[in-house]
N, C-alpha and C positions, 0 to 999 in steps of 0.2 A: 422490500424496496430495492431497486437495482443498485442504488448508491451504497447501501449497506453491504450487499454482497461484494461489490467492487472493492470497498474498503477492506473487507476480509481477505480477498485474493491479493490485493496489492500489499497488505501487511505480511501475508505469507511469503510473497516474493521478496520483500525487503529482508525478512529473516533468513530465508534460504540463500539469498544473495550474499549474506554475511556468514554463511555456513553455521546457522543457528537452528535449533529445533523450532518448529512451528507450534502453535498453541490454538486452543479454542476457548470460547466463552470469555470469562474475566481474565484469563491468562494471556490472551492475545495482546491487549493493550499493555499489560505489564511487561511482557517480553519486548514489545516494541520500544517502550520507554527505556528498558535496559540497553537496547541497541543504540538509541539516540533520542533523547527527549526533544531535541529541536526538530528533527525530522518527523517525529510522531505528532508534535503540536502543529507543524505546518500541514500535515495531511489531515488531521482530525478537525482542526478548528473550522475550516470552511464547511465541512460536512455538518458539524453540529450547529453552525449558524444558518444552514440551509442555502448557502452560496454554492450552488452546484457548478457554476462556471469556474470559480476559483478551485473547487475540489477537482474538477477535470484537469486543470492546469497542474495541480500537485501530482495527480496520477501520472500525467505525461512526464513530469520530472523524474518520478521513480521508475517509470518504464525506460526512459533514456539512460538512467543510471545503471539499469540492469542489462543494457544492450539494445534497447529499442523494441519496437513492436515486431511481432512475427509477421512474415510476409506470406502471401498466398502461396500455397503449394508446400508449405513446411510439413515435413513428416518426421515423426519421432522414431 
């Protein structure tokens, strides 16, 4: 499911933005909770409830916190 993959990528962004190691599997939510239980709950609750519009809003919040979306033409 696209939302599941998006959750993983945003979670990784949240961790990297705070200069923390990323994780996979069961360790990803654990590391997120260690970063911020409140932010983790705000991101995961809508996804678990199937409220994809609210989940998209939380994703936008985290993207904004990290500096916003990449623009067309971005090259690494």
